[in-house]
N, C-alpha and C positions, 0 to 999 in steps of 0.2 A: 297190655302197658308198656310201653318202652324200658330198653334197658339203660339204667344206669350207671355211673363210675361212681364207686364208693372212695370219696375222697376225703383224706384228714389233713392236718393243718400243713403238712409237708407239702403233698400236693398240689395243695391250694397255692403254695409260697412257688412252687415250680412252675405252675401253670401260670402264673403271675407273672413270672420273670419270663415267660417264653414270648408271652402277649405282649410286655414291653419291648422285647426285642425286635420282636417282629414287627410292632409298630414305627418302632425307632427306622427301621428298615423302609417302610413305607413313606416316610413323613420326611426322610434326609434326602430320598430320590436318588440311592446306591443301586438301586436294582430298575430292570427294564418294565416299560408297559406290561409285557406279556408276563413277566413273572409276579405282577402285582396281582393276577389271576390269582395264580397258585398261594401267594403269600395270603390272600384275601378267603381263600375258602380255608387255609388253617386257622385264620384268625376267627372266622365262625364258627369252626369246630370249638376252639377256646372259650367264645364267647356261651357256646349253648353247652359246654359243660355247667353239671355234671349228666346232662342228657346227651347221648351217644349220635354221631354222624358218622353211620357206617359205610354212608357213600363215598366216602373223600378219602383218597388213598395218595397221598402227596407226602414231599419230604424240603426241608430246607437245610442248606448245612452256610453254615461260615467257617471259613479257615484265615488263617493269618501265618506266614513265614517271618522267622527271625534268624539275623545272620550275627553271628559274634564273630570274632577275631580268627578264628579258623574253622570254629564250631557252627552249627545250625540246629534249626528246632523248627517246628509246625504247631498250632494249638488248633483243635478242631471243635465246632461244635454243630450237633444234629439232632432236629426236631422231628419226625414224623408222624403221621396219621396213618391207619393202614386197617381198613375193614373195622374199624372199631376199637384197635388197639392204640394206644400212645405213647411213643418212647422217646426217650432224651438222652444225649450219649454227648459226651464231650473229652478230650484225651489230647493225647500230642504224640510228638517224636522229636529226640534228640540224638544229634548226629557230633561226635568228636573223634577227629582222626586219631587219638591216642587210646581211646576205648573203644570205638565202633559206634554203632546205634542203637537205640531202644525205643519201644513204644509201648505207651501208657494209656490209660484211662482213668479219668480223674472224677466218673460220674455216670452211672448207670439209673436208669429208672424207666419204668413202664407201667401203663395199667391197663387191664383190661375190664368190658364191661362186668359187673355183679361182682367183681373181684379185687381183693385190695392189692394195691401196690406195689411192685418190685421192684424196690430203692436199695442202694448200698448205702446210704446213710452219709454219701460223702458229699457236701455242698462245694461246688466246685466256684469258688470267688474272682477269678480271673470273668467267668461270662456270665455267673449270675448276679453278684452283690453290687457291681457299678450302679445300676439304673435301680434296684430296690432301695438303696442307702442302707443297708443293714448295718455296713460299717463305714461310715463316712470319714473317720477320719484315716482311714488308708488312703483315699484318695485317688481310687481305682478308677480309671475311665478307658471306656472303649470308642473309640471316636472312628465309628464306621466309614468315615468319610476321608481318613488318611490315605487312601490307597492301599493299606496295608493290609488289606481284608478281600477274599475272594468269597462268591457268592454262588451256592449251587441251589438249582431248584428243580425238583422232578416231580413230575405229574402225567402220566400218561393220556389223561384226560382232556388237559392241556394241548391243543395240537400248535399254539401260537409259539409256544417254546422252540420248538422246533425251524420254526421261519426265519431266517436269517435276511436281515434288510439291510443297504448302508443307512448307517447310523448319523446321525446328523450331528456337530459336534454340541457341547453343552450350551445352546442357544436358541434361539425361536427364531433366527434370520430366515426370512423365506415363507414365514406361515402367515398366513393373512388370519385375520378374526373373523 
């Protein structure tokens, strides 16, 4: 019998939110075709749950930087699958010249086959709620096409990620059908 995750309602909500955010990345065209390969693998892992896909070891991260008057900050979100373990972490950093810098974690979640999830119980609204519409009155929105976000994809089994090509501008000029 193959291993399975023991998912509760919080776990299902988290996996649904991750799946929606990854699908948005693919549908909006904010990542390169080589990165789509790895995101598709991670979507497969999420689709298969509660079945475990131990053969996938990859991660995707999304980060944004914010500049205030003299202060700055960043937010980060990372989902990974590694030998059957799934994890999600969100957090950020803040810098104020008068105070210094501080980093923080807003959400930590992980699950291993046949075990209960490890979850700090904090739902990170900034990353998770907008696409799920849990709090529609707050009008939180993540615009992945705004240019404010950067994407990191790690997958040692995807050699296409290492290849660098001259990138065409955002047009299909010169491509024949």
